[in-house]
C-alpha positions in Angstrom: -1.5 -16.4 -17.9 -4.0 -16.1 -15.0 -5.3 -19.5 -15.6 -1.9 -20.8 -15.3 -1.2 -18.9 -12.1 -4.3 -20.4 -10.6 -3.4 -24.0 -11.7 0.1 -23.7 -9.8 -1.6 -22.2 -6.9 -3.5 -25.0 -5.6 -3.7 -24.3 -2.0 -5.3 -21.4 -0.3 -3.2 -18.7 1.6 -4.5 -17.0 4.7 -3.2 -14.1 6.8 -2.9 -15.7 10.4 -1.4 -12.7 12.3 -0.4 -9.3 11.9 1.5 -6.6 13.8 2.8 -3.2 13.4 4.5 -0.3 15.5 3.2 3.3 15.3 4.8 5.3 12.5 7.1 8.1 13.6 8.8 11.1 11.8 12.5 10.7 10.8 14.9 11.0 13.6 11.9 10.2 16.1 11.9 6.5 15.6 13.9 3.4 16.9 16.5 1.9 14.5 15.0 -0.4 11.6 16.1 -3.6 13.3 14.6 -2.6 16.5 11.3 -1.8 14.9 11.4 -5.0 12.8 11.7 -7.2 15.8 8.7 -5.5 17.7 6.6 -5.8 14.6 7.5 -9.4 13.8 6.9 -10.4 17.5 3.5 -8.7 17.5 2.4 -10.8 14.3 3.7 -14.0 15.8 2.0 -13.4 19.1 -1.4 -12.4 17.1 -0.9 -15.8 15.3 -0.2 -17.8 18.3 2.9 -19.2 16.9 6.8 -19.2 17.3 9.5 -18.0 15.1 10.5 -21.5 14.7 7.4 -22.4 12.9 8.3 -19.8 10.1 9.7 -21.6 7.2 10.4 -18.6 4.8 10.7 -14.9 5.5 10.5 -12.0 3.2 11.6 -8.4 4.3 10.8 -5.3 2.3 12.7 -2.0 2.5 14.4 0.4 0.0 16.5 2.6 2.3 19.3 0.4 3.5 22.4 -1.8 2.7 21.7 -5.4 1.5 20.7 -8.0 4.1 18.8 -5.4 6.4 16.3 -8.0 6.6 18.6 -10.4 8.3 19.7 -7.9 10.7 16.2 -7.4 11.9 15.1 -10.9 11.9 18.2 -12.1 13.7 17.0 -10.3 16.8 13.8 -12.5 16.7 15.7 -15.8 16.1 18.4 -17.4 14.0 16.8 -20.4 12.6 18.5 -20.7 9.3 15.4 -20.2 7.2 15.7 -18.3 3.7 15.4 -14.8 4.2 14.5 -12.8 1.0 14.9 -9.0 0.9 12.7 -7.1 -1.6 12.9 -3.9 -2.9 10.2 -2.8 -5.6 10.0 0.8 -4.5 6.6 1.9 -2.8 4.8 -1.3 -3.7 7.8 -3.3 -2.0 5.8 -4.4 1.1 2.9 -5.9 -1.1 5.5 -7.4 -3.4 6.9 -9.3 -0.3 3.3 -10.5 0.5 2.9 -11.3 -3.1 5.9 -13.8 -2.7 5.0 -15.3 0.4 1.4 -15.9 -0.9 2.8 -17.7 -4.0 5.2 -19.8 -1.6 2.2 -21.0 0.5 -0.4 -21.2 -2.2 2.0 -23.1 -4.3 2.6 -25.7 -1.6 6.5 -24.8 -1.1 6.0 -23.8 2.6 3.1 -23.9 5.1 4.2 -20.8 6.9 5.8 -17.6 5.6 6.6 -14.3 7.3 6.3 -11.0 5.7 8.1 -8.0 7.4 8.2 -4.5 5.9 10.3 -1.6 7.5 11.9 1.7 6.7 14.1 4.0 8.4 13.8 7.2 6.4 15.6 10.5 6.3 13.7 14.1 6.5 12.8 15.8 3.1 11.8 14.6 -0.3 13.0 11.2 -1.6 16.0 11.2 -3.4 18.7 8.8 -5.0 21.6 7.3 -3.3 23.0 6.2 -6.6 24.2 9.3 -8.6 27.1 7.5 -10.5 24.6 5.2 -12.8 21.7 5.4 -14.5 18.4 6.1 -12.6 15.2 4.1 -13.2 13.5 7.4 -13.2 15.5 9.0 -15.9 13.0 7.8 -18.5 10.2 9.4 -16.6 11.6 12.8 -16.9 11.8 12.5 -20.8 8.4 11.3 -21.0 7.2 14.1 -18.8 8.7 16.6 -21.1 7.2 14.9 -24.2 3.7 15.1 -22.5 4.1 18.9 -21.6 4.8 18.4 -17.8 8.5 19.2 -17.1 10.0 18.1 -14.0 10.5 21.0 -11.5 12.8 21.4 -8.6 10.0 19.9 -6.3 11.3 16.5 -7.6 10.0 13.6 -9.6 7.5 12.1 -7.4 5.5 15.4 -6.7 5.9 16.3 -10.4 4.8 12.9 -11.8 1.8 12.4 -9.5 1.2 16.3 -9.7 0.9 16.0 -13.4 -1.4 13.0 -13.3 -3.7 15.0 -11.2 -3.8 18.1 -13.5 -4.2 16.0 -16.6 -7.4 14.1 -14.7 -8.7 17.7 -13.9 -8.4 18.8 -17.6 -9.8 15.4 -19.2 -12.9 15.4 -16.9 -13.3 19.2 -16.2 -13.1 18.4 -12.5 -12.6 20.9 -9.6 -9.4 20.7 -8.0 -11.2 20.8 -4.6 -11.5 16.9 -5.0 -7.9 16.5 -4.1 -8.5 18.7 -1.1 -11.6 16.8 -0.1 -9.8 13.6 -0.3 -7.3 14.8 2.2 -9.8 16.1 4.6 -11.7 13.0 4.4 -8.5 11.0 5.2 -7.3 13.2 8.0 -10.9 12.6 9.4 -10.4 9.0 9.5 -6.9 9.1 10.9 -8.5 10.7 14.1 -9.9 7.4 14.9 -6.7 5.4 14.4 -4.1 5.3 17.4 -1.7 4.0 14.9 -1.7 7.4 12.6 0.9 9.7 12.8 -1.2 12.8 11.9 -4.5 13.2 13.5 -5.5 16.7 13.7 -8.5 17.6 11.5 -8.0 19.7 8.5 -10.4 22.0 6.4 -10.6 22.1 2.7 -9.4 25.9 3.0 -6.4 24.6 4.8 -5.5 22.1 2.4 -6.2 24.3 -0.7 -4.2 27.3 0.6 -1.2 25.3 1.9 1.9 25.9 0.0 2.0 24.9 -3.5 4.6 21.9 -4.4 3.7 21.5 -7.9 1.8 24.1 -10.1 -1.0 24.9 -10.0 -2.8 23.0 -7.7 -0.9 20.2 -5.7 -0.3 21.6 -2.2 1.9 20.4 0.7 -1.4 19.0 2.4 -2.0 16.7 -0.5 1.2 14.9 0.0 2.3 12.1 2.4 5.5 12.7 4.7 8.4 10.6 4.8 8.0 8.2 7.9 9.7 5.4 9.7 8.2 2.4 10.8 7.5 -1.6 10.6 4.7 -4.0 10.2 4.6 -7.9 9.6 2.2 -10.4 8.7 2.2 -14.4 8.9 0.9 -16.1 5.9 -0.1 -19.8 6.2 -2.0 -22.9 4.6 -5.1 -24.3 5.9 -3.3 -27.3 7.4 -0.9 -25.2 9.2 -3.7 -23.2 10.8 -5.7 -26.4 11.9 -2.4 -27.8 13.3 -1.6 -24.8 15.4 -5.2 -24.1 16.3 -5.3 -20.5 14.6 -8.7 -18.9 14.6 -9.9 -15.6 12.8 -8.1 -16.5 9.4 -8.2 -13.9 6.6 -8.1 -15.5 3.2 -5.8 -14.0 0.4 -8.7 -14.5 -2.1 -7.0 -13.0 -5.1 -3.7 -11.0 -5.8 -2.3 -9.4 -9.1 0.9 -7.8 -9.6 1.4 -5.7 -13.0 4.5 -3.6 -14.2 4.6 -1.2 -17.0 3.5 -1.8 -20.5 3.7 0.3 -23.6 0.4 1.9 -22.6 1.9 3.1 -19.5 3.6 6.1 -21.2 0.8 7.7 -23.3 -0.5 10.0 -20.6 0.3 11.5 -17.3 -2.5 9.5 -15.7 -1.0 6.3 -16.9 2.6 7.3 -16.0 1.6 7.3 -12.3 0.2 3.5 -12.8 -3.4 3.9 -13.8 -2.9 1.1 -16.4 -0.8 -1.2 -13.9 -3.4 -0.6 -11.3 -6.2 -1.8 -13.9 -4.2 -5.0 -14.9 -3.5 -5.9 -11.4 -7.2 -5.4 -10.2 -8.6 -7.3 -13.0 -6.1 -10.3 -12.0 -7.0 -10.0 -8.5 -10.9 -9.9 -9.1 -10.6 -12.8 -11.4 -8.7 -15.0 -9.1 -11.3 -14.2 -6.2 -14.3 -14.6 -8.4 -15.4 -11.0 -6.9 -15.9 -7.6 -8.2 -15.7 -3.9 -6.8 -19.4 -4.3 -5.7 -18.4 -7.1 -3.3 -15.8 -4.8 -1.4 -16.6 -2.8 1.6 -13.4 -1.6 2.8 -10.3 -0.3 0.9 -6.8 0.6 1.7 -5.2 2.4 -1.6 -2.0 4.1 -2.2 -2.7 7.7 -1.6 1.1 9.1 -1.4 -0.5 12.2 -2.8 -4.3 12.6 -3.2 -4.5 13.0 -7.0 -3.5 9.1 -7.1 -6.3 8.1 -4.7 -8.7 10.0 -7.1 -7.1 8.4 -10.3 -7.2 5.0 -8.5 -10.7 5.1 -7.6 -11.4 4.3 -11.2 -8.2 2.1 -11.8 -9.6 -0.1 -9.2 -13.1 -0.1 -10.7 -14.8 1.5 -7.6 -16.3 4.1 -9.9 -16.6 4.7 -13.7 -14.2 6.7 -15.9 -14.5 10.2 -15.0 -16.8 9.7 -12.0 -14.4 10.1 -9.1 -16.0 13.6 -8.6 -19.5 12.3 -8.2 -18.1 9.2 -5.9 -16.5 12.0 -3.7 -19.5 14.3 -3.6 -21.8 11.3 -2.6 -19.6 10.4 0.4 -19.2 6.8 -1.3 -15.3 6.8 -0.1 -16.1 7.1 3.7 -18.1 6.0 6.5 -21.9 5.6 5.5 -21.0 5.4 1.7 -20.4 2.5 -0.7 -17.0 1.8 0.4 -14.7 3.3 3.3 -11.5 4.1 1.8 -8.5 4.4 3.8 -10.1 4.0 7.1 -6.4 4.0 8.7 -5.7 7.6 7.6 -3.9 6.2 4.7 -0.6 7.2 3.6 -1.4 10.7 4.0 -2.1 10.8 7.7 -0.9 7.3 9.0 2.6 7.7 7.4 4.3 6.2 4.4 7.6 4.2 5.6 7.9 3.0 2.2 8.9 -0.7 2.8 6.5 -0.8 5.6 3.3 0.6 3.9 1.7 -2.7 1.9 2.2 -4.9 5.1 0.4 -2.1 7.2 -2.3 -1.9 4.7 -2.6 -5.8 5.0 -2.6 -5.3 9.0 -5.4 -2.7 8.8 -7.5 -4.6 6.5 -7.2 -7.8 8.4 -8.4 -6.0 11.6 -11.5 -4.8 10.0 -12.3 -8.2 8.6 -11.7 -9.7 12.0 -13.9 -6.9 13.7 -10.9 -5.5 15.5 -10.5 -1.9 14.2 -12.0 -0.2 17.3 -13.6 3.1 16.6 -12.9 3.0 13.0 -14.3 -0.4 12.3 -16.2 -0.7 9.2 -19.3 -2.6 10.0 -20.1 -5.8 8.2 -16.7 -5.8 6.4 -16.5 -9.1 4.6 -14.4 -8.3 1.5 -11.4 -6.0 1.6 -9.3 -4.4 -1.3 -5.5 -3.3 -1.1 -3.7 -1.3 -3.6 0.0 -0.5 -3.4 1.9 1.0 -6.2 5.4 1.9 -6.9 6.9 3.9 -9.7 9.5 2.4 -11.8 7.0 0.5 -11.4 4.8 -2.0 -10.1 1.2 -2.2 -8.8 -0.1 -4.9 -6.5 -3.7 -5.5 -5.7 -4.9 -7.8 -3.1 -8.5 -9.1 -2.2 -9.0 -10.4 1.2 -12.2 -12.1 2.5 -13.5 -13.8 5.9 
């Protein structure tokens, strides 16, 4: 399959410009169409092109009526281009990026726009469609069979909490590793003017905050609902040359995987560990790179147990070795990788449709040496991981 994909994508695809608005708590943001317009204009300005140069657009979100993408993009211009709305749960932004890259690398267009946005409501995630089968109903049955019933906390905390509890049991790990990840991530956020939560936290504060899934998943191990928007311009080398665009970041490899039969055999795989492995393998193969080539990572830390599980799914360490990676400081500045220098979903915020595109922006800034106080020195290869239950995992490799 990967050989066939490589044959179809004969052109290289580059990120030519990125932009995002600072995320905000529900009720404190502008409307989604206003945020969309601002993020898109920032990305166009960053690339040095006009909206009239864009040939296709992909708009990602999950909370909103159909054609919200058009509503936001029409504020930028009405040029008649195809606008495709993308909903793939929490991986929607990276899925939109995946489609834009395919269009450019496949020679269908020379310039595509990706914009992700979300205007969320306070509180835990819920369904707006209770009169029909939910895509998550199978998760409840499988959680019961695995011995991790869904509680009143809701599906997401329970599924990711169960994945974390299973990891602790399987590898006899200390629950403090989940708290240490939260402390690390918050310390990174303090350097990021785009992060929503920047006050440092202690390990004790994380571990003693209210429990949301027994016995170890606490409130400060979970990301908050947030609102925001981010955008990226994806183009071909010929388009960049024609328009005099510099500081290109190549999308060197990308994989998108969904659930397979092995997704249901454990709580760890239920939260996407095997999807992550498959998507990562495709991305590494396409790019001709491996984990050892990566310096900076933005991964999907909706709950800190998922960051720990994803270290291994992405090949950043061996099976059962996440505790050592954390203890050695190999997930932060001065270590082997810097993971979530933005503050991640935990501290920067998680406006679902915007998350994957915001990860792209963050990594491009590092590869271009424009990340300010949080700059990862010498960054040449970056890894992005975005996952949505239900399910889809997208792994992207960037290089300069």
